C-alpha positions as CSV (number, residue, x, y, z in Angstrom):
1,M,6.8,37.1,-23.2
2,L,4.8,34.3,-21.5
3,N,2.8,33.2,-24.6
4,D,5.9,32.9,-26.9
5,P,6.0,29.3,-28.2
6,K,9.8,29.4,-28.4
7,N,10.1,30.0,-24.7
8,Y,7.3,27.7,-23.7
9,K,9.5,25.0,-22.0
10,E,11.4,27.6,-20.0
11,N,8.2,29.3,-18.9
12,V,6.7,26.0,-17.8
13,T,9.8,25.1,-15.7
14,A,10.0,28.6,-14.3
15,Y,6.4,28.6,-13.0
16,Q,6.1,25.0,-12.1
17,P,6.1,24.4,-8.3
18,K,9.2,22.7,-7.0
19,I,8.8,19.2,-5.7
20,P,10.2,18.7,-2.2
21,Y,11.8,15.3,-2.8
22,F,13.7,15.2,0.5
23,M,10.6,16.0,2.7
24,N,8.5,13.5,0.7
25,C,11.1,10.7,1.3
26,L,11.4,11.7,5.0
27,N,7.6,11.7,5.5
28,A,7.3,8.3,3.7
29,F,10.0,6.9,5.9
30,W,8.7,7.9,9.2
31,V,5.0,7.1,8.4
32,G,6.0,3.7,7.1
33,G,8.0,3.2,10.2
34,L,5.1,4.3,12.3
35,I,2.8,1.7,10.6
36,S,5.5,-0.9,11.2
37,L,5.7,0.2,14.9
38,I,2.0,-0.1,15.3
39,G,2.1,-3.6,13.7
40,Q,4.8,-4.6,16.1
41,G,2.7,-3.3,19.0
42,I,-0.3,-5.3,17.8
43,Q,1.9,-8.4,17.4
44,T,3.3,-8.0,21.0
45,F,-0.3,-7.5,22.2
46,Y,-1.3,-10.9,20.7
47,M,1.8,-12.6,22.1
48,Y,1.3,-11.2,25.6
49,F,-2.5,-11.4,26.1
50,F,-3.3,-14.4,23.9
51,H,0.0,-16.3,24.5
52,F,0.7,-16.7,20.8
53,S,4.2,-17.6,19.6
54,K,5.9,-14.9,17.5
55,Q,5.2,-16.8,14.4
56,A,1.5,-17.5,15.2
57,A,0.9,-13.9,16.0
58,G,1.9,-12.8,12.5
59,N,-1.4,-13.7,10.8
60,P,-3.8,-12.0,13.2
61,T,-1.4,-9.0,13.2
62,V,-1.7,-8.6,9.5
63,A,-5.5,-9.1,9.6
64,T,-5.8,-6.4,12.3
65,L,-3.7,-4.0,10.2
66,I,-5.9,-4.7,7.2
67,L,-9.0,-4.1,9.2
68,I,-7.7,-0.8,10.6
69,S,-6.7,0.5,7.2
70,A,-10.0,-0.6,5.6
71,L,-11.9,1.3,8.3
72,M,-9.6,4.3,7.9
73,T,-10.3,4.2,4.1
74,G,-14.0,3.9,4.7
75,F,-14.0,7.0,7.0
76,G,-11.8,9.0,4.6
77,V,-8.8,9.2,6.9
78,Y,-6.4,6.9,5.0
79,D,-6.4,9.1,1.9
80,K,-5.3,12.1,3.9
81,V,-2.5,10.2,5.5
82,A,-1.5,8.7,2.1
83,K,-1.5,12.2,0.6
84,F,0.9,13.3,3.3
85,A,3.1,10.2,3.4
86,G,3.1,8.9,-0.2
87,A,4.8,5.5,-0.5
88,G,5.1,5.2,3.2
89,T,1.4,4.1,3.3
90,I,1.4,2.2,0.0
91,V,4.3,-0.2,0.5
92,P,3.0,-1.9,3.7
93,V,0.0,-4.3,3.6
94,T,-2.2,-1.4,4.6
95,G,-1.8,0.1,1.2
96,F,-3.0,-3.1,-0.3
97,A,-6.1,-3.1,1.9
98,N,-6.7,0.6,1.0
99,S,-6.7,-0.2,-2.7
100,I,-9.2,-3.0,-2.3
101,T,-11.5,-1.0,0.0
102,S,-11.4,2.1,-2.1
103,S,-12.3,0.1,-5.2
104,A,-15.2,-1.5,-3.3
105,L,-16.5,1.9,-2.1
106,E,-16.2,3.5,-5.5
107,H,-18.3,0.8,-7.2
108,K,-20.8,0.0,-4.5
109,S,-23.6,2.0,-6.3
110,E,-23.5,-0.6,-9.1
111,G,-24.5,-3.4,-6.8
112,I,-22.8,-6.2,-5.0
113,V,-22.0,-8.5,-7.9
114,L,-21.5,-6.2,-10.8
115,G,-20.1,-3.4,-8.8
116,I,-18.2,-4.5,-5.7
117,A,-17.3,-8.1,-6.7
118,T,-16.3,-7.3,-10.3
119,N,-14.1,-4.3,-9.4
120,L,-12.8,-5.3,-6.0
121,F,-9.3,-6.2,-7.2
122,Q,-9.2,-3.6,-10.0
123,L,-6.3,-1.8,-8.4
124,A,-4.8,-4.6,-6.4
125,G,-5.0,-7.3,-9.1
126,E,-1.6,-6.4,-10.6
127,V,0.0,-6.7,-7.1
128,I,-1.5,-10.2,-6.7
129,V,-0.4,-11.4,-10.2
130,F,3.1,-10.0,-9.7
131,G,3.4,-11.6,-6.3
132,V,2.2,-15.0,-7.5
133,V,4.3,-15.0,-10.6
134,S,7.5,-13.8,-8.9
135,A,7.0,-16.4,-6.1
136,A,6.6,-19.2,-8.7
137,V,9.7,-18.0,-10.6
138,L,11.8,-17.8,-7.4
139,G,10.5,-21.2,-6.2
140,I,11.5,-22.8,-9.5
141,L,14.9,-21.0,-9.4
142,R,15.5,-22.2,-5.8
143,L,14.5,-25.8,-6.8
144,F,17.1,-25.7,-9.6
145,I,19.8,-24.3,-7.4
146,E,19.2,-26.9,-4.7
147,Q,19.3,-29.7,-7.3
148,I,22.6,-28.4,-8.6
149,F,24.3,-27.9,-5.2
């Protein structure tokens, strides 16, 4: 019987939809690769048309990817792509831009200062803190290793 408390766990697992792990990984892989391919195309564009060096073209490439993902978030397209691709859209810098833009859009009705500015890094703050702390720890570790050897 479905309502039997003794068999509840078996009933839940029997009627729960199966998660397509392989397809989720495959979609994340190719969409993340497509984002990287677009980034490489943008970098090549800056190198060819603006005569930037490979290193100098990196910053405007990242800024362009952030702008594109922020616009896609504003138009509601990025969420549909992220729902399909999962981590393939979260891991690149575009996922960081999406988290900041979505927080800003969510709290815009509360005003610029108390809404947008206060909650802008609500989702992305952890990423920034982890990045800064891990960079500092690795920098100190590298300093000690270089001093020893």
